N, C-alpha and C positions, 0 to 999 in steps of 0.2 A: 587871781580872779578866774573863775571857771569859764571855759569856752562854751559857747552856745551853738547848738545844732538845731536847725529848722528842718522838721520832717514834713514833707508835703506828699501825702498818700491818702487815698480815699478808703482803704480797707482798715477799719479800726483795729482789728486784731494785729495787723502788721505794725501799725503805729504804736500800739501798746507794747509789743515785743521790743521794737526798736528803742522806744523811750525808756523802758525798764533797763535794758542792757547798756544804753548810753549813760544813764544815770549812775549805774554801778561803776562805770569807768570814770566818773567825776564830771561828766558833761551836764550842763543845763539844756533842756529841750523846749522847743516851741513846736506846736502842731497845727497843721492846716489840712483840711479834708477836700479842698478843691483848689484849682489853679489860681483863681482870682484872689482868694484869701491868702494863698501861699505867696503870691507876688507882693501883695500888700504888706504882709508881715516881713518879707525879705527887705523891702524898701524902708519900712518904718523901724524895724528892730536891728537891722544890720548884723545878722548872725555871723559866726565864724565859719560856718559851712552849711550847705543845704543838701539834704537827701531828697531828690526830686523824682517822683514817679512820672512815667510818660503818659499813661492813660488816666486822665483826671477829668472830673466834671467841670463845666464852665470854661476852662482854659487848659489845654493840654500842656505837658511838660516842655515841649518844644517852644511853645509861645511864651511860657513863663521864662525860660532861659533867654530867649531872644529879647524880651522886654527888659529883663534884668541887665543884660549886657548893653543894650541901647541906652539904658539909664546911667551907664558908666560904672556899674558895680562889678568888682572883680572877685566877689565872694566865691570860694571854691564850690563847685556843683558836682555832685555824684548822681548820675541818673540811675534810677531803679527801673528795670524793664523786664517783663516776662517774654518779650519778643526776642527771637534769635536772629532776625533779619539784619544783616550787616548794614543795610542802607539806613536803618534807624540809628545805629551807632555812629555812622559817619555823619549823619545830619546833626545828631546831638553834639558831637565834637565840633562840627563846623559852626554851630550856633554859639559855642563858647563853653560847653560842659567840659569839666576837667577830666572826668572819668565816667565809667559806667560799670554797673554790676548787674548780672542777669539773675533773676529769680528762678528757682530758689537758690539762695546764697547762704553760706555759713556765716554765723554771727562773728566768728573770729576773723574771717577775711574782711567783712564789712568794717569792723572796728579798726583793723589795721589800715584800711584805706582812709577812713576818717582821720585817724591820727597822722598819717603820712601827708594828706592834702592840707591839713591845718598847719603842720610843721613847714611844708614847702611854701605855703603862702606867707608865713612869718619870715622865712629866709629871704624870699623875694622882696618883701617890704623893707627889711633891714638892710638889704643890699642896695636899695634905691631910695636913700633919704630925700625928703622933700627939700628942694632948693639946692641940691647938689649941682655943682658946675659940670656941664657936659664935657667929655673928653674930646680932644681934637681928633681929626680923621687919622692923624699919624699914629694914634694909639690903638687903632683897630687891629684885629687879628686878620692878616691878609692871607688869603688862600686862593690865589689865582683870580678867577672871575668872581669869587665869593669873598666877602669881607664881613666881619662881625664887630660891632661896637658894643663891648660888654657893659659900658656905663649907661648908654641909651637903650640897651637891650634891643638893638635893631640889626637885622641882617640885610646886607646889600648884595645885589647881583648886578654886575656891570655898572656899579656905582649908583644903582637905583634901589631904594628901600623896598623890601618885600612886606606885604601885609600878612604877618604870621600871628597865630594865636600864641599865648604864653607857652603852652606845651610844645608847640612846633618849634618855637625859639629855643627852648631848653634842650630839645632833642638834637637840633642841628648844632647847637653850641657844644654839647657834650661830645658828639661824634667828631666834630671838627677840632676839638681840643687834642685829639690823638689820631691824626690822619693815617689811614691805612690799617688801623687796628680794628679787628672784627669784634663786635660785641653781640652776644646772644640776646635773644628777646628777654630772657630772665634777667640778664645783667642790666639791660636798659630799664626794665621795670624797677630794678633795685636802685640804679643811679639817677635816672631821670624822674621816675614816678615816686622815688623814695620809699619803696616797699622793701624793707630789709628782709633778706632771706626769702625772697618771693617764690612761692610755688602756687600755680593756679593758671587761670585764663590769661594768655599772653596776646590775644588777638588785638587788644588795644594798641599794642606796638605796631602791628601791621596796618591798622587803620590810620594811626598817626603818621606813619611813614608814607602811606599812600597819599594822604592829604598834603603832606610836606612836599612830596615830589610834584604834585600838581602845581605848586607855587614856585618851586625852585628850579625844576628841570626844563630844558628846552623841549624834550620829548619824554613825558612821564613813563611811557612804555619802554623807553631805552635809557634809563637813568645813567647820568655821568657823574653826579656828585654823591648822592646817597645810594650806595650800591649793595646788592644782596650777594652774600657768599652762601651759596646753596647749602642748606643743611646746618649752617653755622650761625648766621645772623647778618648784621649790617655793618658797613664801614663808610667813612667819608673818604672820597677819592679826590685828591688835589689835581 
């Protein structure tokens, strides 16, 4: 069965280009030209992924994403933005967007991100079957003050659960799986974002790390758990 991608974008020429290229790759597409229509389609049609522009009539992309997550929907969302301000990207990720791509973008990169996010969502769903019995605390990955329950997909600090997004959880779990090993931003894009052979904008990693540090560190300005190795990347410090 073909995967469905909802395109929420007010520029018809962009919608047409996206729809044409996605269709060539075997995806079915739905289109909406304003935020209200996009949110309604997302809730009614339950697409496999949403391409969501930020600047939309009636309801902007931030509000669409916020309402979607408040409704309990975990549909992967890739935000499309012409803005370069990092605050927009941070806000989008904080509201539950899975990724962003800045206009103008290459169609090859966008299609790779669509494929990777749909695949990642399927992997998460298959790893957490409904009705599965939760594991006991003894089966957590214990890393000093930090522990990770892979069955519940919950990270604990000092035995208190942290409110992490799915991406933040996946990032800390991957780094913590090999404590002390430094991973480049490109490697993290490949292993956490599932972008095979990734070459391109890696700022999403820095944004995700910054948000993660705000939730997991005692002092985000002096991180003790998710540490930077200057010029190389990030590692988890036990």
